[in-house]
C-alpha positions as CSV (number, residue, x, y, z in Angstrom):
1,M,60.7,12.5,28.3
2,E,56.7,11.6,27.7
3,D,54.4,13.8,29.5
4,R,51.5,12.2,30.9
5,I,49.2,15.0,30.9
6,T,49.8,15.7,26.8
7,L,49.0,11.8,25.8
8,E,45.9,12.2,27.5
9,R,45.1,15.6,26.7
10,I,46.1,14.1,22.9
11,R,43.4,11.2,23.0
12,L,40.6,14.1,23.2
13,L,41.4,15.6,20.0
14,H,39.9,14.9,16.9
15,P,40.2,11.4,15.6
16,K,41.2,12.0,12.8
17,V,43.7,13.8,14.2
18,R,44.4,11.5,17.3
19,A,47.2,9.5,16.1
20,E,49.4,11.6,13.7
21,V,49.9,13.9,16.2
22,E,50.2,11.2,19.5
23,H,53.2,9.9,16.8
24,I,54.7,13.0,16.4
25,Y,54.9,13.6,19.8
26,R,56.3,10.0,20.7
27,A,58.8,9.8,17.6
28,Q,59.9,13.5,17.4
29,V,58.9,16.1,19.6
30,V,60.2,13.8,22.7
31,P,63.6,12.7,21.5
32,A,64.6,16.5,20.4
33,L,63.6,17.7,24.1
34,T,66.4,15.9,25.5
35,G,67.6,19.0,28.5
36,R,65.5,20.1,31.2
37,A,62.3,20.8,29.4
38,I,59.5,19.2,28.2
39,C,56.4,19.9,25.7
40,R,53.0,19.8,27.2
41,F,49.8,20.4,25.4
42,A,48.2,23.3,27.1
43,Y,44.6,22.5,25.3
44,T,43.4,20.5,22.9
45,L,39.5,19.8,23.0
46,R,37.6,22.6,24.2
47,T,33.8,22.6,25.1
48,F,32.3,25.9,23.4
49,Q,31.3,25.9,26.9
50,E,35.0,26.1,27.7
51,Q,35.5,28.7,24.5
52,A,32.8,31.4,26.1
53,D,34.8,30.8,29.5
54,L,38.0,32.0,28.2
55,F,36.1,34.4,25.5
56,A,34.5,36.2,28.7
57,Q,37.9,36.9,30.5
58,G,37.8,40.7,29.8
59,R,35.1,41.5,28.5
60,T,32.7,40.9,30.8
61,K,34.3,38.5,33.2
62,L,36.8,41.6,34.3
63,F,37.9,39.8,37.4
64,D,39.5,36.7,38.9
65,A,38.9,35.4,42.2
66,N,41.6,37.7,44.0
67,G,40.4,40.9,42.4
68,R,43.3,40.7,39.9
69,R,42.2,42.3,36.7
70,L,42.1,39.9,33.8
71,G,43.4,40.3,30.1
72,R,41.8,39.1,26.7
73,V,42.6,35.4,26.7
74,T,41.3,34.9,22.8
75,N,39.9,36.8,19.6
76,A,37.1,33.7,19.5
77,A,33.8,33.1,21.0
78,A,32.3,29.6,21.3
79,G,32.5,27.7,17.7
80,Q,34.9,29.8,16.5
81,S,37.8,28.2,17.7
82,I,39.3,24.9,15.8
83,H,39.8,23.9,19.3
84,N,36.3,23.7,19.3
85,Y,36.2,20.4,17.0
86,G,39.4,18.8,18.4
87,L,41.3,19.9,15.4
88,A,44.3,22.4,17.5
89,F,45.8,22.2,20.8
90,D,48.1,24.9,22.6
91,I,52.1,23.9,23.6
92,V,53.7,25.4,26.7
93,L,57.2,24.0,27.4
94,L,57.9,23.0,31.4
95,V,61.4,23.5,32.4
96,D,62.9,21.4,35.9
97,N,64.4,24.4,37.0
98,D,66.3,22.2,40.1
99,N,67.3,19.0,37.7
100,N,65.3,16.7,39.8
101,K,62.7,16.5,37.2
102,S,59.4,18.3,38.6
103,F,59.0,20.1,35.1
104,E,57.0,23.1,37.0
105,S,57.6,26.0,35.8
106,A,56.0,27.0,33.0
107,S,57.8,28.7,29.8
108,Y,56.8,30.6,26.2
109,D,60.6,31.7,26.0
110,M,60.9,30.4,22.0
111,V,64.8,31.5,22.0
112,A,66.0,29.7,25.4
113,D,68.0,26.6,24.3
114,Y,67.1,24.3,27.2
115,D,68.9,20.9,26.2
116,R,71.9,23.2,24.9
117,D,72.1,21.7,21.4
118,R,72.5,25.5,19.7
119,K,68.1,25.5,18.7
120,A,66.2,26.7,20.5
121,D,63.6,24.2,22.3
122,W,60.0,26.2,20.9
123,M,61.1,26.5,17.8
124,E,62.4,22.8,17.4
125,V,59.0,21.6,18.3
126,T,57.3,24.5,15.8
127,N,59.0,23.5,13.5
128,I,58.1,20.0,14.1
129,F,54.7,20.3,13.2
130,K,55.0,22.9,10.7
131,K,56.8,20.0,9.1
132,N,54.1,17.7,9.2
133,R,51.8,20.3,7.9
134,W,50.6,21.9,10.9
135,E,49.9,25.4,10.9
136,W,51.3,27.2,13.1
137,G,49.1,30.0,14.7
138,G,52.9,32.2,15.1
139,D,52.8,33.0,11.2
140,W,49.4,34.3,11.1
141,K,49.7,37.9,9.8
142,R,46.4,39.4,12.1
143,F,46.7,38.2,15.3
144,K,50.2,36.1,16.3
145,D,49.5,32.9,18.3
146,A,52.9,31.3,18.6
147,P,51.7,28.2,21.6
148,H,48.5,27.7,18.6
149,F,48.9,24.6,15.9
150,E,45.6,23.5,13.9
151,K,44.9,21.0,10.8
152,N,41.1,22.5,9.5
153,F,41.4,20.2,6.5
154,G,40.0,23.3,4.5
155,F,36.9,24.1,6.8
156,T,36.8,27.4,8.1
157,W,35.4,27.7,11.7
158,R,32.0,28.7,10.3
159,Q,32.2,25.3,8.5
160,L,32.8,23.4,11.0
161,K,30.2,25.0,13.6
162,A,27.9,24.4,10.3
163,K,28.5,21.1,10.6
164,H,27.8,20.9,14.8
165,D,24.7,22.5,14.5
166,K,23.4,20.0,11.9
167,R,25.0,17.3,14.1
168,D,26.7,16.2,11.5
169,F,29.0,13.9,13.5
170,I,31.0,11.1,13.8
171,P,28.4,8.2,14.9
172,G,28.4,8.3,18.3
173,T,30.7,10.9,19.0
174,N,30.2,14.5,19.1
175,Y,32.8,15.1,16.7
176,V,32.0,16.3,13.2
177,N,32.5,14.4,10.4
178,I,35.5,15.8,7.8
């Protein structure tokens, strides 16, 4: 089942990857998940301010509005995340626990097989994007980030930030030229 919110978030991705990601999502990911779970893109493009706010959690912003202690969410400050350039996305599985197609329960379970096809749904999605040459954060050695996928076209965040700072954008947009 296609997720409207995911499709809206895909449209925020960098123009160089937007059509590719939408095609992979519609033609491969949606048909792969035929049970009680759908794939939602939790994050795609993230502004520098949104990145700064996430980076502050657990560092300078220690508590939420209800007084609960916040943990660190990211190791990337503003401009240091591939999300800041629209070249990354994070996924979550939404599970329909009561068979009413509400898909309200978020799952990061990498081994659950909600469609009973003997393949973990999370890994089905992961393998689809890896097969299409997207780098998976779950393969990283230093900091594993299983929800994260990126395609940086050989650019480091420093090179992308330099392009951003020079305002080397696709004409009429705020997306860096790559």
